[in-house]
C-alpha positions as CSV (number, residue, x, y, z in Angstrom):
1,M,103.4,86.7,106.0
2,S,101.4,89.8,106.0
3,L,98.2,90.3,108.0
4,S,96.1,90.2,104.9
5,D,97.7,86.9,103.9
6,K,96.9,85.5,107.4
7,L,93.3,86.6,107.0
8,F,92.9,85.0,103.6
9,N,94.4,81.8,105.1
10,Q,91.8,82.0,107.9
11,I,89.0,82.1,105.2
12,K,90.6,79.0,103.5
13,Q,90.8,77.2,106.8
14,L,87.2,78.0,107.7
15,S,86.1,76.7,104.3
16,T,87.5,73.2,105.1
17,N,85.3,72.9,108.1
18,I,81.9,73.8,106.6
19,T,78.9,71.7,107.5
20,E,75.2,72.3,107.1
21,E,75.0,72.9,110.9
22,N,77.7,75.6,111.1
23,Y,77.3,77.1,107.6
24,Y,75.7,80.4,108.7
25,A,78.0,80.8,111.7
26,C,81.0,80.3,109.5
27,H,79.5,82.7,107.0
28,E,79.4,85.4,109.6
29,Q,83.0,84.6,110.6
30,G,84.1,84.8,106.9
31,Y,82.2,88.1,106.5
32,D,84.0,89.6,109.5
33,I,87.3,88.5,108.1
34,L,86.5,90.1,104.7
35,S,85.6,93.3,106.6
36,K,89.0,93.3,108.2
37,I,90.6,92.8,104.8
38,K,88.7,95.8,103.5
39,D,89.6,97.8,106.5
40,L,93.3,97.1,105.8
41,G,92.8,98.9,102.5
42,I,93.0,95.8,100.3
43,E,91.2,96.6,97.0
44,Q,87.9,95.0,96.2
45,E,89.2,93.6,92.8
46,Y,92.3,92.0,94.4
47,T,90.3,90.4,97.1
48,Y,87.6,89.1,94.7
49,N,90.2,87.7,92.3
50,L,92.2,86.0,95.0
51,L,89.1,84.4,96.5
52,F,87.7,83.5,93.1
53,K,91.0,81.7,92.2
54,Y,90.5,79.7,95.4
55,Y,86.9,79.1,94.6
56,N,87.9,77.6,91.2
57,S,90.3,75.2,92.9
58,L,87.5,73.7,95.1
59,E,85.4,70.6,94.3
60,D,81.6,71.2,94.2
61,G,80.1,71.1,97.6
62,L,79.4,73.2,100.7
63,S,82.9,74.7,100.8
64,K,82.6,76.0,97.3
65,E,79.0,77.3,97.9
66,W,80.3,79.0,101.1
67,I,83.1,80.8,99.2
68,A,80.6,81.8,96.5
69,D,78.4,83.4,99.2
70,L,81.5,85.4,100.4
71,L,82.3,86.4,96.8
72,D,78.7,87.8,96.6
73,C,79.5,90.0,99.6
74,I,82.6,91.3,97.9
75,C,81.0,92.1,94.5
76,G,77.6,93.3,95.8
77,W,75.4,90.4,94.7
78,C,73.8,90.4,98.1
79,A,71.6,92.5,100.4
80,P,72.9,96.1,100.4
81,H,73.8,96.0,104.1
82,K,76.0,92.9,103.4
83,Y,78.0,94.5,100.5
84,I,81.4,94.9,102.2
85,W,82.9,97.3,99.6
86,G,79.7,99.3,99.3
87,N,78.8,102.5,101.2
88,R,78.6,101.0,104.6
89,E,79.7,102.4,107.9
90,K,82.6,100.8,109.7
């Protein structure tokens, strides 16, 4: 299993443990994992499509909402400093 696959699996694992209490802490962890995926040179479109496929497999609820928030950080539907594939410094 490649490092990027392991990182995607970490996101999926985190999504199964989302509660209202840990939502934002988990979001920061997910954001950091996505940043590592970007730093590996994985393309934005590939990352988005893989995570969107996972999003579509989820039932409505906090986990799905959390993945949607991460998708926003991939596509830029977020604050400019949170846009992972934007022009941010490493």
